[in-house]
LUMNU-80046 format. One record per atom (N, C-alpha, C): residue in one letter; x negated, y negated, z negated. Coordinates in steps of 0.1 Angstrom, whole numbers, padded with zeros to 4 digits, always signed. Atoms other than C-alpha are relative to their C-alpha. Layout:
// LUMNU-80046
AXYZ;...
// end
This chain:
// LUMNU-80046
M-0001+0008-0001;M-0003+0002+0001;M-0009-0012-0002;S+0013+0009-0003;S-0018-0034+0009;S+0003-0012-0005;D-0003+0011+0019;D-0022-0062-0021;D+0018-0008+0005;S-0011+0009+0001;S+0004-0080-0005;S+0012+0005-0005;K-0007-0002+0010;K+0030-0059-0020;K+0002+0003-0011;L+0006+0005+0012;L+0014-0060-0046;L+0007-0008-0011;D-0003+0012+0001;D+0025-0090-0053;D+0013+0003-0006;Y-0013-0006+0009;Y+0060-0079-0062;Y+0002+0011-0011;I+0006-0004+0012;I+0053-0054-0086;I-0010-0009-0013;Q+0008+0009+0008;Q+0038-0068-0119;Q-0008+0010-0007;T+0002-0003+0010;T+0033-0041-0137;T-0004+0017+0008;W+0005-0014-0011;W+0017-0001-0119;W-0008+0006-0001;A+0012-0015-0003;A+0000+0030-0116;A-0005+0001+0008;E+0011+0003-0013;E-0025+0032-0091;E-0004+0018-0005;I-0002-0015+0005;I-0024+0079-0087;I-0013+0002+0014;N+0010-0008-0013;N-0057+0084-0065;N+0001+0011+0002;L-0004-0017-0012;L-0048+0117-0044;L-0018+0002+0004;S+0014-0002-0005;S-0090+0115-0037;S-0008+0012-0010;N+0002-0005+0008;N-0096+0122-0070;N+0005+0010-0009;L-0008-0014+0001;L-0069+0147-0071;L-0011+0011+0002;N+0006-0012-0003;N-0087+0170-0053;N-0010+0001+0006;Y+0009-0001+0009;Y-0118+0161-0064;Y-0002+0016-0010;N-0004-0008+0020;N-0106+0180-0102;N+0004+0015+0007;L-0005-0013-0002;L-0091+0208-0084;L-0007+0004+0007;N+0015-0007-0001;N-0120+0215-0062;N-0011+0004-0015;K+0014+0000+0014;K-0146+0214-0097;K+0004+0012-0002;I-0004-0011+0007;I-0121+0237-0112;I+0000+0016+0010;K+0002-0006-0008;K-0118+0261-0082;K-0013+0003-0003;G+0015+0000+0004;G-0157+0259-0084;G-0005+0011-0007;L+0003-0003+0017;L-0155+0272-0124;L+0002+0017+0002;I-0014-0012+0007;I-0128+0305-0114;I-0012+0011+0016;S+0005-0017-0004;S-0133+0343-0093;S+0000-0012+0016;K-0006+0002-0012;K-0125+0341-0051;K+0015+0007-0007;D-0018-0003+0001;D-0097+0363-0064;D+0014+0001-0011;V-0013+0011+0010;V-0082+0340-0089;V+0007-0004+0003;K-0010+0007-0004;K-0053+0324-0077;K-0004-0012-0013;V-0009+0014+0012;V-0037+0286-0089;V+0011-0004+0001;L-0011+0003-0006;L-0010+0275-0103;L-0006-0020-0008;V+0002+0012+0005;V-0009+0240-0112;V+0011-0010-0008;T-0011+0004+0012;T+0011+0227-0138;T+0001-0017+0002;V-0005+0016-0004;V+0036+0195-0126;V+0011-0005-0008;K-0014+0004+0003;K+0065+0196-0144;K-0007-0015-0014;A+0005+0008+0007;A+0068+0162-0169;A-0002-0009+0006;N+0007+0009-0007;N+0067+0141-0136;N-0012+0004-0002;A+0013+0000+0004;A+0032+0154-0130;A-0009-0003-0007;Y+0005+0006+0010;Y+0023+0143-0164;Y-0006-0008+0004;G+0002+0008+0002;G+0030+0112-0155;G-0006-0002+0014;H+0011-0001-0016;H+0015+0113-0120;H+0016-0008+0006;G-0010+0000-0010;G+0050+0115-0100;G+0003+0012+0005;L-0003-0017-0003;L+0061+0151-0090;L+0004+0001+0016;I-0002-0007-0014;I+0071+0147-0056;I-0016+0000+0013;R+0013+0005-0010;R+0043+0129-0044;R-0016+0009+0003;V+0010-0007+0009;V+0015+0150-0066;V+0000+0017+0016;S-0005-0018-0008;S+0030+0186-0051;S+0001-0004+0010;K-0001-0007-0011;K+0034+0176-0019;K-0019-0004+0007;F+0019-0006-0005;F-0004+0170-0018;F-0012+0010-0007;L+0004-0016+0012;L-0010+0201-0039;L+0002+0015+0010;E-0012-0004-0003;E+0015+0221-0018;E-0009+0011+0014;D+0011-0008-0013;D-0011+0237+0011;D-0017+0003-0012;K+0007-0001+0005;K-0037+0236-0017;K+0000+0012-0017;V+0002-0006+0012;V-0025+0258-0046;V+0012+0008+0008;D-0008-0016-0008;D-0007+0295-0046;D+0014-0009-0009;I-0007+0006-0001;I+0019+0278-0070;I+0005-0011-0007;L-0006+0012+0006;L+0037+0250-0087;L+0002+0003-0007;G-0007-0001+0005;G+0046+0252-0119;G+0010-0010-0010;V-0009+0010+0007;V+0078+0231-0140;V+0005+0006-0007;A-0005-0005+0015;A+0095+0229-0173;A+0017+0006+0002;S-0011-0004-0002;S+0131+0232-0160;S+0007+0003+0016;V+0002-0001-0011;V+0151+0240-0132;V+0004-0011+0014;N-0004+0014-0007;N+0161+0202-0125;N-0016+0000+0011;E+0019+0004-0005;E+0120+0198-0118;E-0002+0006+0010;A-0002-0014-0012;A+0125+0234-0092;A+0003-0012+0010;L-0010+0009-0007;L+0149+0216-0075;L-0005-0009+0009;L+0003+0012-0008;L+0139+0179-0070;L-0010+0011+0013;L+0008-0006-0019;L+0109+0199-0046;L+0006+0005+0005;K-0012-0010-0011;K+0130+0225-0031;K+0010-0011+0014;E-0003+0008-0012;E+0147+0195-0019;E-0005-0007+0006;R+0015+0004-0004;R+0117+0180-0011;R-0010+0006+0012;G+0011-0011-0014;G+0103+0209+0014;G-0002+0003+0002;I+0012-0002+0007;I+0080+0215-0006;I+0003+0019+0000;K+0001-0016-0012;K+0071+0255+0008;K-0002+0008-0014;T+0009-0003+0010;T+0052+0261-0021;T+0009+0007-0013;D-0007-0011+0012;D+0062+0292-0048;D-0001-0012-0019;V+0002+0007+0011;V+0076+0275-0081;V+0004+0006-0012;L-0002-0011+0012;L+0076+0291-0115;L+0004-0016-0007;V-0004+0013+0012;V+0098+0276-0139;V-0001+0003-0015;M+0009-0004+0011;M+0078+0279-0168;M+0008+0003-0018;A-0005-0001+0007;A+0105+0281-0197;A+0011+0004+0003;N-0012-0007-0006;N+0133+0292-0204;N+0012-0005+0002;T+0000+0005-0003;T+0165+0289-0188;T+0009+0007-0005;L-0016-0010+0004;L+0204+0294-0197;L+0007+0002+0013;N-0016-0007-0013;N+0230+0314-0179;N+0007-0010+0012;E-0002+0006+0004;E+0245+0287-0166;E-0012-0010+0018;G+0010+0008-0005;G+0208+0276-0145;G-0006+0014+0007;L+0003-0007-0014;L+0203+0311-0130;L-0003+0008+0004;K+0000-0004-0014;K+0218+0314-0103;K-0003-0008+0011;L+0013+0010-0007;L+0199+0285-0090;L-0012+0001+0008;I+0012+0000-0002;I+0175+0294-0093;I-0005+0020+0011;V-0001-0011-0010;V+0186+0328-0073;V+0000-0001+0013;S-0008-0002-0010;S+0200+0313-0048;S-0014-0011+0009;Y+0014+0016-0003;Y+0167+0283-0044;Y-0006+0013+0001;D+0005-0013-0004;D+0145+0317-0044;D-0011-0008-0011;L+0016+0010+0011;L+0122+0295-0076;L+0000+0018-0005;I+0005-0003+0015;I+0104+0317-0104;I+0007-0002-0011;A-0012+0005+0021;A+0127+0327-0138;A-0014+0001-0006;T+0010-0008+0010;T+0103+0330-0168;T+0011+0002-0006;V-0009-0004+0003;V+0120+0356-0187;V-0007+0008-0013;A+0012+0000+0016;A+0112+0360-0227;A+0013+0003-0005;Q-0011-0013+0008;Q+0149+0382-0234;Q+0008+0010+0017;E-0010-0013-0006;E+0165+0411-0216;E+0012-0005+0006;E-0013+0016-0005;E+0199+0387-0215;E-0004-0001+0012;T+0002+0011-0003;T+0186+0366-0193;T-0004+0009+0018;A+0011-0008-0002;A+0164+0395-0170;A+0013+0014+0003;L-0008-0012-0002;L+0200+0413-0168;L+0006-0006+0010;I-0010+0009-0007;I+0221+0385-0160;I-0006-0004+0016;L+0013-0001-0012;L+0191+0379-0131;L+0005+0006+0013;D-0001-0007-0017;D+0195+0408-0111;D+0010+0004+0001;R-0018+0006-0004;R+0238+0406-0112;R-0001-0001+0012;L-0001+0005-0011;L+0233+0377-0094;L-0004+0002+0012;A+0004-0004-0014;A+0209+0386-0073;A+0004+0011+0011;R-0005-0009-0011;R+0226+0414-0062;R+0017+0000+0005;E-0017+0002-0004;E+0260+0398-0057;E-0002-0017+0017;E+0008+0010-0007;E+0239+0371-0033;E-0009+0007+0010;N+0009-0012-0013;N+0219+0403-0011;N-0016-0006-0008;K+0013-0002-0001;K+0186+0396-0027;K-0008+0006-0012;I+0008-0005+0021;I+0158+0399-0058;I-0001-0013-0004;G+0003+0008+0010;G+0156+0381-0085;G-0018-0001-0009;R+0014+0008-0001;R+0119+0363-0087;R+0000+0002-0013;L+0006+0006+0011;L+0105+0363-0123;L-0013+0006-0002;H+0016-0007+0016;H+0072+0366-0149;H+0010-0006-0014;I-0002-0001+0013;I+0076+0374-0183;I-0012-0004-0011;K+0006+0007+0015;K+0067+0358-0214;K-0003+0008-0008;V+0000-0009+0009;V+0050+0374-0237;V-0006-0013-0014;D+0001+0009+0015;D+0043+0356-0278;D-0011+0010-0001;T+0015-0010+0005;T+0006+0369-0285;T-0004-0012-0009;G+0009+0006+0017;G+0007+0338-0317;G+0002-0020+0007;M-0006+0017+0007;M+0025+0306-0307;M+0005-0003+0004;G-0015-0003+0008;G+0060+0315-0317;G+0012-0010+0008;R-0004+0003-0005;R+0075+0301-0290;R+0010+0006+0009;I-0009-0014-0010;I+0094+0318-0261;I-0007+0013-0001;G+0009-0007-0002;G+0085+0347-0251;G+0002+0014-0016;F-0004-0011+0004;F+0086+0384-0257;F-0013+0001-0011;W+0016-0006+0010;W+0065+0398-0292;W-0009+0011+0013;Y+0010+0004-0012;Y+0036+0407-0276;Y-0003+0022-0008;E+0001-0013+0002;E+0040+0445-0302;E+0009+0007+0013;E-0014-0005-0006;E+0075+0451-0283;E-0003-0004+0023;A-0006+0006-0014;A+0068+0430-0246;A-0007+0013+0006;A+0003-0010-0008;A+0048+0465-0228;A+0019+0012+0001;Y-0005-0006-0001;Y+0082+0486-0233;Y+0016-0012-0001;E-0016+0008-0011;E+0110+0454-0222;E-0005+0000+0011;I+0001-0003-0018;I+0087+0454-0190;I+0001+0007+0006;R-0003-0010+0000;R+0088+0489-0186;R+0020+0000+0005;K-0017-0004+0005;K+0129+0485-0197;K+0009-0013+0017;I-0003+0017-0007;I+0131+0447-0170;I-0004+0009+0018;S+0007-0004-0016;S+0109+0465-0135;S+0006+0006+0001;K-0003-0016-0009;K+0132+0496-0132;K+0013-0010+0002;L-0016+0012-0007;L+0164+0463-0125;L+0000+0005+0015;K+0004+0000-0015;K+0166+0472-0092;K+0003-0015+0011;N+0004+0017-0008;N+0177+0435-0076;N-0015-0008-0008;I+0010+0011+0010;I+0145+0418-0100;I-0013+0009+0009;K+0019-0005-0004;K+0106+0419-0087;K-0009-0012-0016;V+0012+0011+0008;V+0087+0410-0118;V-0017-0002+0006;E+0016+0000-0002;E+0055+0391-0100;E-0007-0001-0012;G+0008+0005+0009;G+0041+0380-0132;G+0006+0001-0018;V+0005+0005+0011;V+0032+0378-0164;V-0010+0000-0007;F+0000+0015+0008;F+0022+0352-0193;F+0002+0004-0013;T+0000+0002+0016;T+0012+0344-0228;T-0007-0015+0001;H+0004+0013+0006;H+0007+0309-0242;H-0013-0001-0007;L+0010+0003+0006;L-0027+0302-0259;L+0002-0017-0010;S-0009+0013+0006;S-0017+0278-0291;S-0015-0003-0003;S+0014+0013+0010;S-0057+0267-0302;S+0000+0004+0007;A+0017-0006-0009;A-0083+0274-0271;A-0007-0015-0006;E+0012+0014-0004;E-0091+0232-0278;E-0010+0002-0019;S+0001+0000+0015;S-0093+0248-0321;S-0006+0002-0011;D+0011-0009+0009;D-0100+0276-0328;D+0002+0016+0008;R+0003-0010-0009;R-0115+0303-0309;R-0001+0017-0007;E-0002-0008-0003;E-0112+0330-0329;E+0018+0006-0002;F-0019-0003-0004;F-0074+0331-0323;F+0004-0001+0006;T+0001+0000-0013;T-0076+0324-0295;T-0005+0014+0006;L+0006-0009+0000;L-0098+0354-0288;L+0013+0013-0004;K-0014-0008+0005;K-0068+0374-0310;K+0002+0006+0013;Q-0013+0000-0003;Q-0042+0365-0288;Q-0007+0010+0015;L+0003+0000-0014;L-0064+0373-0253;L-0002+0016-0004;K-0001-0018+0002;K-0069+0406-0270;K+0007+0013-0002;R-0018-0001+0001;R-0025+0409-0282;R-0002-0002+0018;F-0005-0001-0017;F-0023+0403-0239;F-0009+0012+0009;N+0004-0016-0007;N-0049+0429-0228;N+0005+0016-0003;E-0009-0013+0006;E-0034+0453-0252;E+0014+0001+0005;V-0011-0004-0004;V-0002+0448-0232;V-0002-0002+0018;I+0007-0001-0016;I-0018+0447-0195;I-0004+0016+0002;K+0016-0011+0005;K-0038+0479-0209;K+0017+0012+0006;Q-0008-0006+0002;Q-0003+0497-0214;Q+0013+0000+0004;V-0011+0006-0018;V+0020+0481-0179;V-0005+0010+0004;E+0005-0011-0013;E-0011+0496-0163;E+0011+0013-0005;N+0002-0014+0000;N-0009+0529-0182;N+0016+0007+0012;D-0015+0000-0010;D+0031+0527-0170;D+0002+0004+0016;G-0001+0002-0012;G+0023+0523-0136;G+0010-0006+0007;I-0017+0012-0007;I+0046+0488-0130;I-0019-0008+0001;D+0005+0011-0002;D+0025+0467-0109;D+0004-0008-0003;I-0010+0018+0005;I+0028+0436-0116;I-0014-0008+0006;P+0016+0003-0007;P+0006+0413-0091;P-0010-0014-0010;F+0004+0014+0007;F+0003+0383-0117;F-0008+0005-0014;Y-0006+0004+0012;Y-0010+0380-0148;Y-0014-0010-0009;H+0006+0016+0001;H-0020+0347-0164;H-0002-0004-0016;A-0008+0007+0013;A-0023+0330-0201;A-0014-0016-0002;A+0013+0005+0001;A-0058+0309-0192;A+0010-0028+0001;N-0005+0019-0004;N-0041+0264-0197;N-0016-0003+0004;S+0013+0011+0004;S-0070+0234-0195;S-0008+0004-0006;M+0013-0003+0008;M-0091+0241-0221;M-0007+0016+0001;A+0005-0016-0003;A-0089+0280-0215;A-0008+0004+0012;T+0004+0002-0012;T-0097+0278-0181;T-0020-0002+0002;L+0010+0001+0003;L-0129+0265-0188;L-0009+0004-0013;S+0013-0008+0008;S-0141+0277-0219;S+0002+0018+0001;Y-0009-0013+0001;Y-0121+0314-0216;Y-0008+0003+0010;K+0001-0007-0015;K-0139+0331-0183;K+0014+0007-0007;E-0003-0011-0002;E-0122+0364-0198;E+0016+0000-0004;S-0020+0006+0004;S-0085+0341-0201;S+0004-0002+0021;H-0006-0003-0014;H-0084+0343-0160;H+0014+0008+0005;F+0002-0011-0003;F-0079+0371-0156;F+0009+0001+0019;N-0001+0007-0013;N-0059+0364-0117;N+0001-0007+0001;L-0004+0011-0003;L-0043+0333-0122;L-0003-0008-0011;I+0003+0007+0006;I-0045+0303-0141;I+0005-0016+0007;R-0006+0013-0004;R-0029+0273-0151;R-0009-0012-0004;P+0011+0012+0004;P-0049+0241-0155;P+0017-0009+0002;G-0011+0016+0002;G-0023+0205-0165;G-0014-0012+0000;L+0003+0010+0006;L-0043+0183-0180;L-0014-0002+0011;I+0023-0002-0008;I-0081+0190-0166;I+0006-0007+0014;I+0003+0006-0016;I-0064+0182-0128;I+0003-0012-0004;Y-0008+0009+0004;Y-0053+0153-0139;Y-0010-0016+0001;G+0017+0008+0004;G-0091+0138-0146;G+0002+0000-0010;V-0006+0000+0016;V-0078+0143-0181;V-0011+0010-0011;Y+0008-0013+0006;Y-0101+0162-0208;Y+0004+0003-0016;P-0003-0001+0012;P-0082+0180-0234;P-0004+0002-0018;D+0014+0009+0010;D-0111+0180-0259;D-0010-0009+0004;I+0004+0010-0005;I-0133+0155-0261;I-0022+0012+0002;E+0009-0006-0001;E-0160+0191-0259;E-0003+0002+0016;C-0002-0003-0015;C-0147+0193-0219;C-0015-0006+0008;E+0004+0015-0004;E-0169+0165-0212;E-0014+0007+0006;R+0010-0008-0001;R-0202+0188-0215;R+0000+0009+0009;M-0006-0017-0015;M-0183+0216-0191;M+0007-0004+0011;I-0011+0004-0024;I-0168+0201-0155;I-0003-0014+0001;E-0001+0017-0003;E-0173+0163-0146;E+0012+0000+0007;V-0009+0007-0008;V-0137+0147-0136;V+0002-0017+0001;H+0003+0014-0004;H-0129+0119-0126;H+0011-0006-0002;P-0019-0002+0005;P-0090+0103-0140;P+0010-0002+0011;V-0011+0003-0011;V-0061+0102-0113;V+0006-0011+0000;L-0007+0009+0003;L-0045+0077-0126;L-0004-0015-0003;S+0009+0011+0002;S-0051+0039-0137;S+0013-0001-0005;L-0016+0012+0004;L-0022+0014-0154;L-0008-0013+0001;K+0001+0023+0001;K-0024-0025-0144;K+0014-0008-0001;S-0007+0006-0004;S-0004-0051-0145;S-0005-0017+0000;K+0007+0018-0004;K-0008-0093-0144;K+0006-0008-0015;V+0000+0013+0005;V-0012-0124-0164;V+0014-0004+0002;V-0006+0002-0009;V+0019-0136-0161;V+0006-0013-0014;Y-0005+0013+0004;Y+0020-0164-0186;Y-0013-0005-0011;L+0011+0002+0010;L-0008-0187-0207;L+0004-0011-0012;K-0003+0014+0011;K-0004-0210-0236;K-0012+0000-0010;E+0011+0001+0011;E-0027-0224-0262;E+0010+0001-0009;V-0003+0002+0008;V-0019-0219-0296;V-0009-0007-0014;E+0007+0007+0012;E-0034-0237-0329;E+0000+0011-0013;A+0002-0008+0009;A-0044-0219-0356;A+0006+0000-0005;G-0014-0003+0007;G-0018-0205-0382;G+0009+0001+0003;R-0005-0005-0008;R+0003-0197-0353;R+0004+0022-0002;S-0006-0018+0003;S+0025-0161-0357;S+0001+0003+0010;I+0004-0004-0008;I+0021-0141-0333;I+0009+0012+0006;S-0005-0012+0002;S+0049-0113-0324;S+0013+0007-0008;Y-0013+0001+0013;Y+0078-0101-0342;Y-0012+0005-0015;G+0006-0009+0011;G+0071-0093-0380;G-0009-0009-0007;R+0016+0004+0008;R+0043-0122-0381;R-0008+0010+0000;E+0006-0007-0001;E+0023-0096-0383;E-0015-0007+0000;Y+0011+0010+0003;Y-0008-0119-0373;Y+0000-0012+0006;I+0000+0018-0008;I-0015-0153-0367;I-0013+0003+0000;T+0008+0001-0009;T-0039-0170-0350;T-0008-0011-0014;D+0007+0002+0009;D-0071-0179-0375;D-0013-0013+0009;K+0002+0004-0011;K-0080-0199-0348;K+0006-0011+0009;R-0008+0000-0011;R-0072-0221-0317;R-0001+0012+0008;T-0004-0013+0001;T-0064-0193-0302;T+0007-0004+0022;K-0006-0006-0012;K-0058-0189-0258;K+0013+0018-0002;I-0003-0013-0005;I-0035-0161-0247;I+0013+0001+0013;A-0011-0001-0017;A-0019-0144-0217;A+0011+0015-0006;T-0008-0006+0005;T+0012-0124-0219;T+0001+0012+0017;V-0001-0014-0007;V+0015-0089-0198;V+0014+0008-0002;P-0006-0015+0004;P+0045-0074-0193;P+0002+0011+0007;I+0004-0015+0002;I+0042-0042-0198;I+0000+0000-0019;G-0003-0003+0017;G+0059-0025-0236;G+0001+0013+0000;Y+0000-0015+0005;Y+0070+0005-0254;Y+0009+0008+0017;A-0012-0006-0013;A+0097+0009-0222;A-0002+0004+0011;D+0010+0000-0014;D+0071+0011-0195;D-0007+0013-0005;G+0002-0017+0000;G+0057+0042-0216;G-0017-0008-0009;Y+0012+0007+0011;Y+0029+0015-0233;Y+0005+0001-0018;T-0007-0005+0008;T+0033+0027-0267;T+0001-0011-0014;Y-0001+0003+0009;Y+0044+0012-0299;Y-0012-0002-0007;L+0011-0001+0011;L+0010+0029-0320;L-0009-0008+0001;L+0016+0007+0007;L-0012+0005-0307;L+0005-0009-0002;S+0001+0007+0002;S+0001-0021-0320;S-0012-0004-0009;H+0013+0001+0014;H-0031-0040-0337;H-0010+0004+0008;K+0008-0003-0002;K-0050-0018-0319;K-0008+0003+0014;A+0003-0003-0018;A-0056-0016-0279;A-0007-0014-0001;R+0005+0014-0007;R-0079-0035-0260;R+0002-0001+0017;V-0012-0005-0017;V-0065-0041-0222;V-0023-0008+0009;L+0009+0001-0004;L-0094-0048-0197;L+0003-0009+0010;I-0011+0014-0019;I-0090-0087-0169;I-0014-0007-0002;K+0007+0012-0005;K-0120-0103-0151;K-0012+0013-0001;G+0009-0008+0010;G-0140-0074-0168;G-0008+0004-0012;Q+0002+0010+0018;Q-0144-0087-0201;Q+0016+0015-0012;S-0013-0007+0010;S-0124-0063-0231;S+0006-0009-0009;V-0009+0009+0014;V-0097-0083-0250;V+0005+0006-0007;P-0007-0011+0005;P-0077-0077-0279;P+0015-0003+0006;V-0017-0003+0005;V-0038-0066-0277;V+0002-0005-0013;I+0000+0006+0013;I-0032-0090-0307;I+0021-0002-0003;G-0018+0003+0004;G+0010-0088-0327;G+0001+0017+0009;R-0007-0006-0007;R+0034-0064-0321;R+0002+0005+0019;I-0007-0003-0014;I+0037-0045-0287;I+0012-0003-0003;C-0016+0000+0003;C+0073-0056-0281;C+0002+0010+0012;M+0000-0010-0004;M+0094-0035-0259;M+0001-0002+0020;D+0005+0003-0016;D+0083-0052-0222;D-0014-0014+0003;Q+0011+0014-0004;Q+0054-0077-0228;Q-0008+0005-0015;I+0004+0003+0008;I+0027-0077-0250;I-0011-0009+0004;M+0012+0012+0004;M+0002-0110-0260;M-0017+0007+0003;V+0006-0011+0002;V-0031-0100-0254;V-0010-0016+0005;D+0010+0013+0001;D-0063-0132-0272;D-0008+0003+0014;V+0015-0002-0008;V-0081-0141-0241;V-0009-0018+0002;T+0002+0013+0006;T-0094-0173-0256;T-0018+0004+0008;D+0011+0005-0002;D-0133-0162-0245;D+0001+0003+0012;I-0004-0003-0006;I-0121-0154-0212;I-0008-0011+0012;R+0001+0018-0010;R-0133-0187-0185;R+0006+0002+0009;D-0005-0003-0007;D-0111-0195-0160;D+0008+0012+0005;I-0011-0011-0005;I-0082-0169-0165;I+0007-0010+0007;K-0010+0004-0004;K-0055-0180-0147;K+0015+0012+0001;I-0007-0005+0002;I-0023-0168-0143;I+0001+0006+0021;G-0001-0006-0009;G-0016-0141-0117;G-0015+0016-0007;E+0021-0010+0000;E-0055-0120-0132;E+0004+0013+0002;E-0002-0013-0001;E-0053-0082-0127;E-0005+0001-0018;V+0008-0009+0014;V-0054-0061-0163;V+0004+0009+0004;V-0002-0010-0005;V-0059-0029-0166;V-0001+0008-0016;L-0004-0006+0010;L-0046-0010-0196;L-0007+0014+0002;I+0010-0009+0007;I-0058+0020-0187;I-0009+0003+0018;G+0012+0003-0011;G-0087+0023-0159;G-0014-0008-0001;S+0009+0006-0004;S-0112+0007-0147;S-0007-0010+0004;Q+0000+0009-0011;Q-0129-0027-0140;Q-0009-0009-0002;A+0009+0008-0003;A-0159-0046-0130;A-0011+0004-0013;G+0005-0007+0007;G-0180-0017-0147;G+0002+0001-0014;N-0005-0001+0009;N-0159-0014-0177;N+0013+0013-0006;K-0002-0010+0003;K-0139+0014-0187;K+0008+0003-0011;I-0010-0003+0014;I-0102+0022-0213;I+0004+0016+0002;T-0003-0018-0006;T-0097+0066-0207;T+0018-0002-0009;V-0015+0001+0002;V-0061+0074-0214;V-0004+0011-0019;E+0008-0002+0017;E-0087+0097-0249;E+0001-0007-0011;E-0003+0014+0013;E-0090+0065-0263;E+0005-0002-0010;L-0011+0011+0007;L-0062+0049-0266;L+0010+0011-0006;A-0003-0012+0007;A-0053+0086-0277;A+0000+0003-0018;K+0006+0002+0011;K-0072+0087-0308;K+0004-0014-0007;L+0003+0011+0007;L-0071+0052-0312;L+0025+0001-0003;A-0012+0001+0007;A-0026+0054-0318;A+0000+0012-0004;G-0004-0019+0007;G-0027+0093-0334;G+0006+0012+0007;T-0016-0004-0006;T-0010+0110-0305;T-0013+0005+0005;I+0006-0006-0011;I-0024+0135-0276;I-0002-0006+0011;P-0003+0012-0013;P-0033+0119-0241;P+0011+0004+0011;Y-0008+0002-0001;Y-0004+0141-0231;Y+0013-0006+0001;E-0019+0011+0006;E+0025+0122-0248;E-0007-0021+0006;L+0000+0014-0002;L+0008+0089-0235;L+0005+0001+0017;L-0003-0001-0016;L+0006+0101-0198;L+0016+0003+0003;C-0009-0005-0007;C+0037+0117-0195;C+0018-0011-0010;G-0011+0004-0001;G+0053+0091-0213;G+0003-0015+0006;I+0002+0012-0013;I+0046+0062-0185;I+0015+0001+0002;S-0014-0003+0004;S+0084+0058-0180;S-0004-0004+0021;Q-0002+0002-0012;Q+0100+0056-0142;Q+0005-0015+0000;R-0004+0018-0001;R+0103+0014-0148;R-0018-0002+0011;V+0014+0004-0008;V+0069+0013-0135;V-0005+0010+0009;K+0000-0007-0015;K+0061+0019-0099;K-0017+0013+0006;R+0014-0009-0003;R+0033+0049-0084;R+0001-0003+0007;I+0006+0001-0013;I+0013+0037-0062;I-0011+0007+0007;Y+0006-0013+0001;Y-0007+0064-0044;Y-0016-0003+0009;K+0010+0008-0011;K-0040+0058-0026;K-0006+0015+0000;D+0002-0010-0011;D-0058+0081-0006;D-0017+0001-0009;
// end
C-alpha cells in the first residue's frame, strides 16, 4: 500500500510477509524431510490476519490449524485448499459443517466420533479427524491411559478416517522433566496403537518451544505457532534460532501541546508533570489492543527516540512525553511495536512490562487496527 493511502489511517499494523517466509524456512531447517508442518493460524493468525496469512502459507505448509469451525469456514469460503484442522472440541451442531466442508475435526470423546460417523454416512462422505490425547495438559482429550482403547474403537467406525493422534505439551518452556514425561506417555500410546495394527498418518505434539528444544517431539508433524510470527516463546529461544518479527504496530502524533509543571495527565490524576512538558497525543488505546496494563510503563519510538507513555492508557488514546524530541510535528510516525532508526520495541519486552505473555498482546490487537501487508 502506498504512503498516500496511509495518510487516511491513523493506527495500523504492518505485516511483513517476507519475514514470515524467512521464519518458516528457518523452522523447516530444523526438522527432518519426512516431517510435515501444521502452522497455527487461530486467533486471527495471532493477530496478523487470518485470511491473508493463510493465503500466503497455503502452498508452503501441509495443514492450517484453527480453534473453531467459524475460523475454518472463513478459510474455506475464501477458497483456501490446504487441509484445516479444528484443534478444539466442537459442539454437535458444528460437526455437520465439519463434514460438509471437508474439515478435520478434533475428537476428545467417543460421542463426537459417533456423531461424525453418522453425519458422514448421511452425506455419503468420510469424516476426517485427529484424536486428542491428554498426557498432562488437563484440558480436552482422552487420558493417555485409556487413549489406545478409544482409538481402537473409533478407528473401526466405517465412515470415519483417523488421520492423526496428538497431544499438547503444557510446560515445554519451563519444565523439562514433565515435558519428557508427557512425551513418554504419548510414545506409549503410539506403541499400543501400532501394535494394534492401526495405520495413523500423523502423530504430533510439538508446539513452538518443543519444535526448537525437543527433537523427539517432532514425530512426523510439528505445530509451530508463535515462533513462525517471529516472537520467541521463551528468552532461551534466541540462542536456538534467529527469527524476524512479522508484525509492527504503528500510529501517528495527532496533537501536541505544552503544559506547565503541576498539570495532571489522563484519568485518575496519577501523573503530574514536574516541569514544563511537551505532550503528544497518539490515537491508540486499549480498545485497539494496546493494553491498559502498560500504563506508566511503556515507551514508544518517535524520530528514533524512546519516549515514555505518561498517565493511564485510555480507550482510544495515549499521551507521550516528547519534551526531548526536537522539531516534532503532528503526523510523526509512532512505533509501539517494531523498529525505527536503529531502536526497537519487542512484543516480548512489552509482555514482560505488562505482566502477561506475548500471545495475549498479539491476539489482543483489535479489528479496528488496519493490517497492511508488505512483501
